N, C-alpha and C positions, 0 to 999 in steps of 0.2 A: 613724260605725259600720257605714251602711248600706254604705260600698264593700266593707267584709270580708263582707258577707252570706253566714257560713256558717251555713245554718240543719241543725239536724241530727235528725235523727229515730232512732226506735228500734225494732226489729224482734226478734223472732225464729223463726230459719230451723232449716232441716232441712240438714243435709249431710254428707259422712263423716268421721268419725274418724280418727287417726293415734296415734302416739306420742311422748313428750317424755322429754328429763331432766332432772332438778333435781341440784344440785350439796348441798354439805354444809349449805350457811345458807337451802334452799329456794329459790334462784333459778333457772328455769328458765334453762337453756344450749342453745343451739344446734349443738351438736354435730352432725357430718355425718349422725346417723342420727334426728333430731329433726325435729320436723315444726312447728319456730318460724320462722317466715319472714318476711320482710320487714324484718331488723333490729328485729324488735318485743322489747323489753327487759319480761320478767315477771318478778313476787316471787309468790309462792304463799304460803298462809297459811290450809293446811286443805283448799282446794280444787284438786281436781286439772286440769291443762289436757292434752288430748290431741292438740291442734294451734292453730294461731293464724297467721292471715295477711291480708293486705288484696286486697280485691276489688274491683272497678268498679261490682261488682252483677250480671256477665256472668262476669268470670276473674279469676283472681288475676294483681293487677300484678306487675310485673316489683322484683326486687330493688332496684332503683336509685329505685323509691316517687316516679317522675316522674309526677304528673298535670296536669290543663288545669281550666281553669275551668269550671264546669259540671259536672264529675265528681262522683258521688256514690260517695264513700271507703266501705266498711267495713272495720272489725276484726270477723273471724271469728273466734270460739272457740268450740271444743270443750271443754266443761267437766263435768267429773265429783265428786262427794262432797257433792250434796245432800242434808239431811235432808227425809225425807215425812213430813209431817203428815195421817191422812186424805186420803192417798193426791194430794194436793200437797205443790209445794214455793214457797219465798217466794222469789225472787230480787230482787235490785237491784242497781242499777249508778249512776254517776256519770262525768260526762266532762267534762274539762275542753279547749279548744283555743286554742291561744296562737301569736303571731309575735312574736319577739324582745320577751317579757316581756311583750307587749299581750294582755289577754283578749278572743279571738274572740265564745266561746260556752263557759258554764258550766250545768250540769246537775247538783244534787247527788241526785236523784232520778228515775229513768228508767220504774223499773218498779215502784215501791212504789203510785204514785198511779195506773198503768196496770192494775194486778193486784193489788189490796188483797187478793183471795181468793186469789191462787198461782194457780200453772199446772201443767200435767200434767208428769211429770218428763222424758218425752220431749220434751216442749216446750223447756226448761229444759237438755238437755243440749247444742243448740247455740247461741250467741247472736252475736247483730250487732249492731255497736255504727255507725251510721254517720251521716256530716256531708256536706253539700252544699259542693263549695268555689268560691267566690265570688270577685270581685275583691278585689284586695290593693293596695294605697299601692305596697308594697314586693316584690319580687320573690326577692332575693337573700337571705333569711333562710327555714328551712325552716319550715314548720308543725309543732308539737309537740301529738301528740293523746294527753293522759293520761286512764287510766281504771282504775274499780275495780269488780268483782265481788264479790256479797257474798251469803250467804246469811242470811236475817232471820232466821231461828231460832236458829242456831248462832255466825253474828258469822265464820264459816268464809268465807274473801275470796282474791282474787287482784288484782294491781294491776299497771299497764305503762303501758308508754309506745311509741311510736312516732314517727320523723318523716317528712313529705310534701313533697316537692320540685315546686315550682307552675312550668310551663315558662309561660312569655308567649304 
């Protein structure tokens, strides 16, 4: 498993928000006026996503989602709809990274243990889930990043996935 060497970290960051559209079943669509990029597929259940894209830490990556070994790729999400309690919001997230059905990394609670006392609402508005791309045994299949973000007070959530293509 060391050859996969996908380490992931979680951080809350601040960046500008946009807008998106939802179809009748709550799935975020990537209409021309949408702010959902990089083929990110989203399903919302109570939370609202204003913008979603992939970043390499400096800039948004191209829509071809090509990455290199050593890149730190972030799924950037602008989220609204959190419930406040005593000036804090209680967020959590999970993330799973796979290739060809093999699980490279998985975490069921990224924020719950890191922020058990909640975070300020402004810090929960912009979420970044990231992982570092390590060496792989095969490069002909995409890496699938699946994630879920939820409000621990209300169980409102959003989930999604995207594909990354590692260049040798």
